[in-house]
C-alpha positions in Angstrom: -7.1 -56.1 -38.0 -5.9 -57.8 -35.0 -4.3 -60.6 -36.8 -2.7 -58.2 -39.2 -1.3 -55.4 -36.7 -0.4 -58.2 -34.4 1.7 -60.2 -36.8 3.4 -56.9 -38.1 4.2 -56.1 -34.6 5.7 -59.5 -34.0 7.9 -59.0 -37.2 9.2 -55.4 -35.6 9.9 -57.1 -32.2 11.8 -59.9 -33.8 13.9 -57.4 -36.1 14.3 -55.1 -33.2 15.8 -58.0 -31.1 18.2 -59.2 -33.8 19.4 -55.6 -34.5 20.3 -55.2 -30.6 22.1 -58.5 -30.9 24.0 -57.8 -34.2 24.3 -54.0 -33.8 23.7 -53.3 -30.3 21.1 -50.5 -31.2 17.4 -50.9 -31.8 16.1 -50.2 -35.3 12.5 -49.5 -34.8 12.6 -46.9 -32.0 14.0 -43.9 -32.5 13.7 -42.0 -29.2 16.5 -43.8 -27.8 18.5 -43.7 -31.3 18.1 -39.9 -31.2 18.9 -39.3 -27.7 22.2 -41.3 -28.3 23.1 -39.6 -31.6 22.8 -36.3 -29.5 25.4 -37.7 -26.9 27.5 -38.8 -29.5 27.8 -35.5 -31.0 28.9 -34.0 -27.7 31.6 -36.9 -27.1 32.1 -38.6 -30.7 32.7 -42.1 -31.5 32.8 -42.4 -35.6 31.3 -46.0 -35.7 28.5 -45.6 -33.3 27.6 -42.1 -34.9 27.6 -43.6 -38.5 25.3 -46.5 -37.1 22.9 -44.1 -35.3 22.7 -41.8 -38.3 21.9 -44.9 -40.7 19.0 -45.8 -38.3 17.3 -42.4 -38.1 17.8 -41.7 -41.9 16.9 -45.2 -42.9 13.5 -45.3 -40.8 12.7 -41.6 -42.2 13.2 -43.0 -45.8 11.0 -45.8 -45.0 8.2 -44.0 -43.7 8.5 -41.4 -46.6 8.3 -44.3 -49.1 5.4 -45.7 -47.5 3.6 -42.4 -47.7 4.2 -41.8 -51.1 3.2 -45.4 -52.2 0.0 -45.2 -49.8 -1.0 -41.8 -50.8 -3.5 -42.6 -53.4 -4.8 -45.7 -51.5 -8.2 -45.5 -49.9 -8.5 -49.0 -48.8 -6.7 -50.8 -46.0 -5.5 -53.7 -48.0 -4.7 -54.5 -51.6 -1.8 -54.3 -53.9 -0.1 -51.0 -52.6 -0.1 -52.2 -49.4 1.5 -55.6 -50.6 4.0 -53.6 -52.5 5.2 -51.9 -49.2 5.3 -55.2 -47.3 7.4 -56.7 -50.4 9.7 -53.7 -50.2 10.1 -54.5 -46.5 10.9 -58.2 -47.1 13.6 -57.0 -49.8 15.2 -54.7 -47.4 15.5 -57.2 -44.7 16.7 -59.7 -47.0 19.4 -57.2 -48.3 20.2 -56.9 -44.6 20.6 -60.5 -44.0 21.8 -62.4 -46.9 23.2 -59.6 -48.9 25.5 -57.9 -45.9 26.3 -61.1 -44.0 27.8 -62.5 -46.9 31.7 -62.3 -46.4 32.4 -61.1 -50.1 30.0 -58.3 -49.8 31.1 -57.3 -46.4 34.7 -57.1 -48.0 33.4 -54.8 -50.9 31.5 -52.5 -48.6 34.6 -52.2 -46.4 36.9 -51.5 -49.5 34.6 -48.4 -50.2 35.4 -47.3 -46.6 31.8 -48.3 -45.0 31.5 -50.4 -42.1 29.0 -53.3 -43.1 27.3 -52.6 -39.8 26.0 -49.2 -41.0 24.5 -50.6 -44.3 22.7 -53.1 -42.3 21.3 -50.7 -39.8 20.2 -48.5 -42.9 18.2 -51.4 -44.4 16.8 -53.0 -41.5 15.8 -49.5 -39.9 14.1 -48.5 -43.5 12.3 -51.8 -43.5 10.7 -50.9 -40.3 9.9 -47.3 -41.4 7.9 -48.7 -44.4 6.1 -51.1 -41.7 5.2 -48.3 -39.5 4.2 -46.0 -42.3 1.9 -48.8 -43.4 0.2 -49.3 -40.2 -0.1 -45.8 -39.5 -1.9 -45.2 -42.6 -4.8 -47.4 -41.6 -8.1 -45.5 -41.8 -9.9 -45.3 -38.6 -7.0 -46.5 -36.4 -3.4 -45.6 -36.8 -1.4 -48.2 -35.3 2.1 -48.1 -34.4 3.7 -51.6 -34.6 7.7 -50.9 -34.1 7.5 -48.7 -30.8 4.9 -48.5 -28.0 5.0 -45.5 -25.9 1.9 -44.4 -27.9 0.4 -47.8 -27.3 1.0 -48.1 -23.6 -0.3 -44.4 -23.3 -3.6 -45.1 -25.2 -4.1 -48.3 -23.1 -3.5 -46.1 -19.7 -6.0 -43.6 -20.8 -8.4 -46.0 -21.7 -8.2 -47.7 -18.3 -8.3 -44.5 -16.6 -11.3 -43.1 -18.2 -13.3 -46.6 -18.2 -15.1 -45.8 -15.1 -16.9 -42.8 -16.7 -16.6 -43.8 -20.7 -16.2 -47.5 -20.4 -13.9 -49.4 -22.7 -13.6 -49.5 -26.5 -13.0 -53.5 -26.5 -12.3 -53.6 -30.2 -9.3 -51.0 -29.9 -8.1 -52.5 -26.8 -7.8 -55.8 -28.3 -5.9 -54.3 -31.2 -3.6 -52.4 -29.0 -3.1 -55.3 -26.4 -2.4 -57.8 -29.3 0.3 -55.6 -31.0 1.8 -55.4 -27.4 1.9 -59.1 -26.4 3.2 -60.0 -30.1 5.8 -57.5 -30.2 7.2 -59.2 -27.0 6.8 -62.6 -28.5 8.7 -61.4 -31.4 11.3 -60.2 -29.3 11.8 -63.4 -27.8 11.9 -65.3 -31.1 14.2 -62.7 -32.4 16.7 -63.4 -29.6 16.8 -67.2 -29.6 16.8 -67.4 -33.5 19.3 -64.4 -33.6 21.8 -66.2 -31.1 21.9 -69.1 -33.5 22.0 -67.3 -37.0 23.4 -63.8 -36.5 22.3 -61.3 -39.1 20.9 -64.0 -41.2 17.8 -64.5 -38.8 16.4 -61.4 -40.5 15.5 -63.8 -43.5 12.4 -65.1 -41.2 10.6 -61.8 -40.9 11.4 -61.3 -44.7 9.3 -64.1 -45.3 6.5 -63.3 -42.8 6.2 -60.0 -44.7 5.8 -62.0 -47.8 2.9 -64.1 -46.4 1.4 -60.9 -45.3 1.5 -59.3 -48.5 -0.3 -62.3 -50.1 -2.9 -62.2 -47.5 -3.4 -58.7 -47.9 -4.0 -58.8 -52.1 -6.4 -62.0 -51.1 -8.3 -60.0 -48.5 -8.7 -57.3 -51.0 -9.8 -59.5 -53.9 -12.4 -61.2 -51.6 -13.9 -58.0 -50.3 -14.0 -56.6 -53.7 -15.9 -59.9 -54.9 -18.3 -59.2 -52.1 -18.9 -56.0 -52.8 -19.8 -56.7 -56.5 -22.2 -59.4 -55.3 -23.9 -57.3 -52.8 -24.2 -54.6 -56.0 -25.6 -57.3 -58.1 -28.1 -58.3 -55.6 -29.7 -54.8 -54.9 -31.4 -54.5 -58.4 -32.9 -57.7 -58.1 -34.4 -57.2 -54.6 -35.6 -53.9 -55.7 -37.2 -55.4 -58.9 -38.9 -58.2 -56.6 -40.2 -55.5 -54.4 
C-alpha cells in the first residue's frame, strides 16, 4: 500500500509540476483552480477561463470514469484497477505526444480551440482517474493528487497521539504520499524544463508499470488464496 500510493503520488506531483510549467496552472488541485475560475468570471480573460474550465471538467470526468469502472470491484488491485491506470497513461500520452505535435496543434487551432485547453483537459482527466482510483481503496481512502486532507489527517494524528497513540501504518502511508509527491514535483520541474509537454511521457510509462504490478499482485493473491483453500480440507482430514 505504501509503495502503491506513494508511487502514484509521485506521478501526480510530476504531472502537476509539468502542468504549471506548460500551462501555468496545476491540474490536480481544484481548490485553487475553482477560485481562479470564480475570479475569472468577475474579470474575464478568455484563454485563462477556457483552461480553468477544462481542468475542472476534465478532473470531474476522470473521477466519474474511475467510479464507474471500479464500482463492481471488491479488491484493491486487479484488472479493473489496471484498466484505470492504462486509461490514465493513455490520457497523459495524448497530452504529451498528441497535443505537443506541431501538426496536431495546427489542426486544433484550425477548429478554434487553443491547444493548451486540450492539453489541460487530458492531464486533468488523467489525475482525476488516479485520484478516483486511490480514493476507492477499501479501508483507507488516499488522496494522491492534493494534500490538504493528508496534512489535516497527519496533524490530527499528532494532536491526538498523547491520548490515543499513533496509527503507525496509516502515518507511514500518508507521509510516504506527501514526501513522494514533493519528489515527483522536483523531477517534473527538472525534466519539464528540458522536454516541455513531452515530459508527460515519463508518468505515462510509470502508470503502465503500476498497472502491470497491480495485475500481478492480484493474481498472486488469488493463487495464495487457492492454495490455502486446498490445504484446509487436508488439515481437517489429518485432524
